[in-house]
N, C-alpha and C positions, 0 to 999 in steps of 0.2 A: 460854371456849368457843373450841378446837383448831381453828386454822383451817387449811388449806392451800390454795396455789396449783399450779395442772397447768397445766406448759406444755408439750406436745407439740411434737413438735421433727424437720425434718431440713432437714439443710442448713442452720443459721441462724449459724451462725459467726461471721458478722460483728453481728447484733443480739443476742445470749443474753445475752451478759453484760451489755449495757447494760438490757433486759427485764427482767433476774433486779434488776440494781441496783436498778430501776428503785419496780418491787413490793417492794423489802423498805424503801425508803424510806415510804410510807405506810401497810405492812402489817408494822413492825417484828416482832409478835409472831407473824407464822404465819409454818410448814415450807413452802419455794419447791421441786416438785419438778420436774426438767427429764426428760422421758422419751423419750430418741432414739430412730430411729425408722429405725437402717441409716444414720445420715449416712456422706461419703464428705469431711466438711471437717473442721474444729474444734470443730465444736460440743461434743462431750462436754467437750475439755481446758477451754473458755471457760467453761463453764456452771459447771463443777468452780472455776475460778479465782473467781467471781465467790461460792461459798458454794453452792450450791443441790444436793438431792439430786439425783444422777445415776441413771438408773436407764434399761436397754432395753430396746425391745422388739423383737423378730426377723421378725413376721411384718409385714411392708410395710400400708402405708397408714392417716388417722387415727383413723378405724372402730376398729380394732384394739387402737392406741395406746390411746384412751380407755377402752377393755373391760378393756385391762388396769392404768392409772390407778384407775378404779373399783373395781375386781375388791382393788389392793395395798391401798393406801392409807386409814387409820382418821380421820378428823376431824370435829369436828361442822358444817364451812362449807367448803366446797370452791368454790373461784374459777378457771375454766377460762379460757385466754386462750392465744394463738397468739404462738409464739417471735419473729418476725416485726417488735416493734413497730410493727404497727398499729393497735392499741389504745390509749385513752388510760386509762394506770395510775392517775391523780389518781383519777379518778373509783370506784375499787375499792371503799375504805373506805365510798361513798353506797350501792353497789350492795349489800354488806354490812347496813348498816344497815337499807338497803330491804327485805330479807328476813328480817332479823330481827323488825323493828316491824308488821310488815304478815302477817306467819306464812303468806306464798310459802315454796314451796317449790323455786322457780327463778325466777330475775331474770335477764332477759335483757338483753342491750346492744343496743340497735337503735344502725344505725352511720348516724351524720350525714355525708353529703359523701360516700359509701361509692363514687359512679362517676365526679364527677370528679377523688377523690384518687389511688385505688389499682388501678380495674376497666379491663380490657382493652377495647375492642369488643365489642358483644353480651353483657358480662356486666351490664350495665344493666339490656338491656329483658331477658334470663333468670331475671335476678331480680326482676324486677316480674311476670312472667310466671306464675313460680313459687307466690309469692308468692298471686298471686288464682287458681289454682288448688288451692294446699292449703286458702286459707280455705272455697271451693267444696266441698272433700270433706269436711273434717275439723272446721274453722270457725274462728267468728273470733277465737282468742287471740292470734293472731301479725300483727305486720307486718313482722320481716325475720327469718324462717324458718333462713337459713343462717350469723346472724351466730355468732362462735364464742367470744364473751364474755358468760358465763353467771357465777351466781352458785345452786347449787347446798344444798338441806338435806340431812346425810343420812341422811335418808327417802326422799326424789328417789335420790339415788345407789346405796343399794341396794336399789331395787328395779323400774331401769332395765335391762332386758333386755341392751342394747346385739350387736344380731344384727349390724349395717353395719358392713362391712369400710374404707370410707373414706369419704371428703368428705360422703356422703349423712351421715353419723353426726347432722350438727344436724338432720335434717329425720329422722330414728326419733325426736331427743330432743322434738322437741314435738308428735309424732303421743302417744308416751308419757303428754307432759301433758294433752294434748287427749283422748284415749280414757278415763283416768280421773282429768278434768275437776280435775287437778291445779289450785292455786291458782299462777300466775302474774305476776309485775308485767314492765310494761317500763321500761328506763331510756335517752333518747337519750342517744348517749355518741361522741365524735369517733372518726372515721376516716381517719384519715392516710396515706401513702406509705409504702412498704416502704424498708427500708437501701439507700441506694444501692450498684448492685452486687449485690445478691439481688434474685432472680425469682421468679415463683410458680409453686405446686406446681399448681395448676389449668390442667384440660386443657380448652379452654371445650365442644369437643362432646362430648369424651368420658364429662367430668362429668355435662355434660347430658344423654345419655342414662339414663349409671347413675341418676340424680336421677327422670327420669322412672321407667322402671321400677322404681326405689324405691317412688312416690309409688303401680304399679297394684298392685305385691304387698303394702303393708302395706295402702291398699284393700281389697283381697283377703282380708289376712288379721282386719283389723277388722268389714267390713261386707257380709260374703260374700253376704247375701241378696240386699243390692243389685249386687254386682259381676256376680254369676251372674243375674239377674234382668236386667239391662239386653242383657246377650248373647242370653238366650229371648227378650228384646221383639226384638228385632233378626233375629233367628234365623226368626221367623215374620212379622214382617213382609216378609221378601223370598220368604218358603214361601209366602204371600198373594200375592205380587204375580207371580209366576211362573205359580203357579194359574189365576190369573183370566180368563187369555185360552183355559185349557182349560174353568174352569168356563161360561162363555161359548158357547161350541163345544157344549159337552156338553147345555146348552141348548137352542141352537137346533138341532143334528141326533141325539143321542141319541147320540155316539160322544166316545172319546176319543184324538185321532189323536195325538198325540204322549207315549207311555209313559214314557218316558225322563222325561221332565220331570215327569210327575205321581209315578214313583216319588220324585227327585231333591226334590219339595214333602213327600212325605211324612216323606223321611228326617228335613228339616229343622226339618217342626215335631216327628217324635218328637227329635230332638235338641236341641230348646229346651224342650222338657218333662222330657230327662234334666238340664240346668241347670240348671232353677229347681226341682226336685228338690233339688238336690247342693245349691244355695244355699241352702236352708232346714234341710234337717240339719248344714251348716259351719257356718250363722248360731248354732246350739244351741249348736253343738261352742265357740265364738267366743264365745258370753253365760258358756260357764261358765268358759274363761278368764280372761274380765276377770273375775268375782270372782274368783277364785284372785289376779289380780293385785292388784284392791284389797285384798284379805282379806291381801296378805303385805306392801304398802303402810301399811295403817291399823298392824299390827305394832311397827312401825318408831317410837318416841314422836316429835312435833314439837319440831323447832327452839323455833320459840315461837309462842303464840297470843296473838294481838290483834284487835279491833276491825276486819275489812279496813273502805275508803271505799267507800259504798253506788254498786254499779253493778250494771246489771243487761247479759249476753250473750245474745243471742238462738242458743242452739245447737240444729243437730237432734240429735235420740235417735236 
């Protein structure tokens, strides 16, 4: 089978040559692609010197690079890692073997010692928080949704819509697998520090907000009935809360002294009804889109189909 190693890069000139050489040493049969994302250092020259196939994506953002890589590259198995050298290249053959032997369409290299080795203050807490939120919204498939070290089957890559533009792309990858109930495996891998002299491209507050809004948008797209239903319940509860004093006053005196409050409560109930109806309509649309995604996913031949180890996941429908 043809294997492609995909390395998105932005100003990784200090480490990319070693990363390419390391992956070639354990996967000599693979084609290694380095996709440069508007680097201002010597990333392109170093990648070419290491023998990688170098291509460029002019739209800034990791999501844009991943979309371009998945569109351009044709292979049977895809391995994606970062160009900063933080991921353990030595386990790449094991991850590929796990993909082909289990019949999975994605294997995620979950990061060990991620907080001690490579995260700024606040990243560890945010990582744990977002993983818990993800499991509560989309299901328990993943324990590290932000890992960029993954192996994919062709069936996954060519059915993945890739809408995100930035670092939230890993979240979208996970949601795609959870929505379609795609078979996924995880493998613990070492996670090291970046090359001395290089800096992380993550911005704690900005990227955390982008990931949070990505959660909301994807939840709205996948489960609109629940999303808009929650809003409708909140509006109804608030309307009842502000209307209760009016009801008690009316029962005592037969009068409604505060018309603006009554109009506000009525408007909130009407708005809640609009949200509920909108959620039900969009839920039917979302189910149709899910069926189309599933049909497209099944139209692509599987890399391998073997018996999975017996296990059970409690995933809400």
